[in-house]
N, C-alpha and C positions, 0 to 999 in steps of 0.2 A: 491539724492545719490543712486547709483546703489548697490544693495545688492544681495547676493546669499545665498540661504538656503543650509543646509547640504544635503538635499535630491537632490537638483539640482546638486551640486558638485559630489555627489556619482553617479548620473545617467550619468554624463559626463565622469567620470573617469573609471567607470566599463567596458565599451566597449574598452577602450584604454589600460588598464593595462594588460589584458591577452595576446594580441599579442606582447606587449612590453616585457613581461617576456619570452615568447617563443623565440622571436628573439634575446634577449640578451643572453639566454642560448645557442642558436646556435652560436653566436659570441664568446662564451667562449670555445667551443669545436671544431668547424670546422676549418680545415686548412685554411691558408691565413688570415681569419678573426681573429683567435686567436693568430696571431703572436705577439711577444713581440714588434715588430716595430710599431704596432697599439696601441696608447695610450688607456687607459681604458675610458677616457672621450669621445674619438671619438667613441668607440663602443657603449657607452650609448646613445650618441646623434644620432648615425646612427640607433640604434634600435628604439628609439623614433620616428624618422622620418619615418621609414618603417611602424611602427604601425599606425602612423597618416595617411600615404598615403593609407594604406590598409583598412581604415574604410568603404569606399563605397562598397567594395566587401564582407564585413563581416556584412552586415546589418541583415541577417537572423540568426545570431548566438544566442544560448540561453543566456539569461541575468542572470549572476551570480553577485550579489551585493557584493562589497568588505566588507560590514558589515555583510554578512550572515555567519552563523556558518560553512557552507561548503566551505568558501573562501580558507581555508588552503589546502583543497583537490584540489581545482582548481589551486592554486599556484603550488602545487606539480606536477600536470599533465602538466602544461605549461612548467615548468623547465625540467621535464622528457622527454617530446616530443622534446623540443629544443635540449637537450643534445643527444637524440637518432638520430636526423637528423645530427648533427655534427659528431657523432660517425660513422654513415653510410658513410659519405663522407670521413672520416678519413680511413675507411677500403679500399676505392678505392686507396688512396695514399699508404697504407700499402702493397697492392698487387703489385704495381709498385716497391716499395722498396724491397719487397721479391724477385722479379725478379732480381733486382740489386745485392742482397746478393748472390743468386745462381750463377749468372754470375761471380761475383767477386771471389767467392770460386773456380770456375772452372778455372778462369784465373790465379790463384795463388796469388791474391791480398787480400786474407782473412786476412792477417796480417796487411794490410794497413787500420787500423781502428783508430778512434778518438772519442772523446766525442762530442755527438750531443746535444746541449741544447734543441732543439725542441722536441727530443725524450726522453731526460732524461737518456741517456745511450750510450753505444758504438755502432757505426755504421761504416760500411766499406765505403771506398771512392766511390766505384762503386754504392752502394746503395744510398748514399747521392746524387750522380750525377743523378741517376734515379729519386730520389725524387724531385730534382730541375727541371728536365724536366717535371715531372708530374705537378708541380706547374705552370710552364710556360704554359703548355697546358690547365690547368684549367682556367687560366686568359684569354688566347687568344681565347679559344673556348666559352667564355661566361659562364663558370661554376659558377661564382659568381652570375650571374643573375638567372641561373637555380636554385641555392640554395635558393635565396630570393623568387622566385616564388613557390618553394616547401614549404616554411614556410607558405605562404598564402594559398595554396591549402590544406595544412595539416589540416586547420580548417574545411574543408569539410569532410575529412576522420576521423578526431578526433576532434569533436566539444568540446567546453569548458564545462566540467562537473567535477565532483569530483572523477571519477573512473579512476585512473591512471593505476591500474593493468590490467583493461580490455583493455585499449589502448596499453599497453605493450604486452599483449597477441595477439592482432591483428597485431602488427608490425612483429613479428617473425624475429627479427634481427639476431637471431642465424643462420639463413640460409645464411647470408653473410659470415660466417666463411668458408663454403665450396667454395664459390665464391672467397674468398681471396686466398686460396691455389691453386685452379684450375686455376684462371686467372693469378696469379703470375708465376706458372710453365709454363703455356701456353705462356706467354710473353717471358720467358727465354729459351723456347725449341729450337728455331733456333740457338741461340748462344751456347747453351749447346751441341747441335748436332755437330756444327763446332768444338768446343773444344775437344769433345770426338774423333772425327775423327783425329784431330791433335795429340792427345795423343796416339791414335792407331798407327799412322804413326811413331811417335817417338819410340814406343815400338818395331815396326818392325826394325827400324834403329838400335836400341840398340842390337837386336839379330843378325842382319846381320854384324854389325861392333862393336864388343864388346870393341875394343880399344878406341872408341870415347867416350868422356865425355858427356854423355847424359844430365847430370844435368847442364852443362855449357851452352848448347844450348837449352835445353827444356824450361826454363823460358822465354827467349826472344821470342821464337817461339809462345808459348801459349799466351803471352802478345800481340804480334802482331796480331795473329789470333783473339783474343778477341776484340781488338780495331777495327779491320776491320769489325768484325761481328756487333759490336755496331753501327758503322757508317752506315752499310747497313740496319740494322733492326730498328733503332730508328725512321726513317720517317714513319714506319708502326705501331708505337705504339699508334697512335691516335684512331684506330678502337677498340681495346680491352679496351682502357681507356674509350671511350664514351659508349661502351656496359655495362661496369661495373657501370659507373655513372648512366645510365638509370635504371639498376636493383636497385641501391640504392634509386633512386628517386621514383620509382614505389611503394616502400613500403609505402610512405606517400601520395600517390595520391589517389583520391576517386575511389572506385570500383563500 
């Protein structure tokens, strides 16, 4: 009869439990992976498979036994790092959605908002459209594979230990806040410029021909210019999206 001792089971489970927790935390917070369309059991099974497949690359990791007193600190670190990776990827999507919010406001579609279950609040139609485009680019460009590779390489930058605050200090995720606003406004800048030019032209027309009802023709014109601008600039959205993804991933890459 084959028997296993507690020490053997602990030695087998200890290297597996830490990448499993980090990957599962990522699947809880990252876009696409955390979608309600993905069942919880599928996330758990996929996290376990990723942790099992990554074992050959994690051979040199510090050994923290699950029975050690510091195991709780290691659990906190794995969950924190996984959530941080998901949050960083979420910032990339938020930058694209911010660009959609700005464009929708300039087009006059700020009132066209509805409840977005994924965001837990109101979002405009243009911002939601930009968010869907970002999700499609994320999948088509292999962003999901990049995120999974980031989880594995994060064990080199942030090895398993009990010092979560030190890991959080090294990440400096707050720097992504400036990237969010800068990149979002940079993506929206061409369309905002076109809409400002259209509004300037409408202002001149209203001064030249005061009898014309500028409110009756202003909204269709700005809406048409905004749609044309979106059709012209959306094919160029991949470059800033990839650049922002690279900045988010570099936080968790070994230095």
